[in-house]
N, C-alpha and C positions, 0 to 999 in steps of 0.2 A: 628465386632470382627474378629480377625484373626483365623486361623485354630487352633493354640495352645490354644487360649482363649476358643474357642468353645469346644475343647476336655476337657479342665480343667473343664469348666462349666458342661459338660455332666457327667464327672466323679463324681463331687460333687453331682449332682442330683441323680446319681445311689447310692451313699453312703447314701444320705438322705432317699431315698426310702427304701433302705435296713434297715436302722435304725428304720424307722417307721413301716415297715412290720414285723420286728422281735423284736419289743419292749419288749415283754414278755420274750423272750429267752435271750435277752441281759441284762436285768435287769438294773443295775445302769450305764451302758455304756451311755445310752441316757441322764443321768443326769450329766455326766462328763463335765468338762470345754470345751473340743474341740467341743462338740455337738452344742452349740450356735454359735460357731465360724463358723461352716459349714453353718448354716442357714444365718449368716451374710454375708459370702462370696458369697452365692448364690444371696442374695439381692443386693450386690454390683455389681455382674456380670450383673444382670438384669437391674439395674440402668444405668450401663455403656453402655450396649447394646442399651437401649432406647435412651440415649444421643447421641450415635453414629448414630443411625437411624435418629434421628431428625437433626443432623448435616449434614448427607447426603442429606436430603430433602432440607435444607436451602442452601447447596452448589449447588445443582442442580438448584434451583430457582434463585440463584444469577448468576450462569453461563448463564442461559437462558436470564436473564435480561441484562447481559453484551452483549450477542450476539445481542439482539434486539436493544440495544442502539447503538452498533457499526453499524448495518445496517441503523438505522435512521440517524446517523451522516454522513455516506457515501451518502445516497440518499437525505437527506434534506439539507445538508450543503456543503459537499465537492463536490458533483456532480454539483451543480449550480456554484460554484467557478471555477471548471474545465471548464465548458461550457463558462463562461465569459472569462476566460483566452484564450481559443481556438479562440473565436470570435475576441478578441483583437489581437491575434497573426496573424490571417488571414487578419484582416483589416489594420494592420500596413504595411507601405511601406517597401519593402525589401531593 
């Protein structure tokens, strides 16, 4: 998540904590329609953060795989072709 999303999530958590800690003093405020929406937004932030973290892991894994395949292509396929081409070039009459 970016800085703004982290800030928004932290603010919502502070609001939620305040509402829970002061439930008796606030009375019906906790029963008002915005209260479940705050809880829902926090769950959405958590789900999005988890999805982004998973995506980062998959992206890193795929990037590592791409680099490994690129190295294998060079060493196992391109390098032998280059070697044969060099030998043919040196063996050919000028």
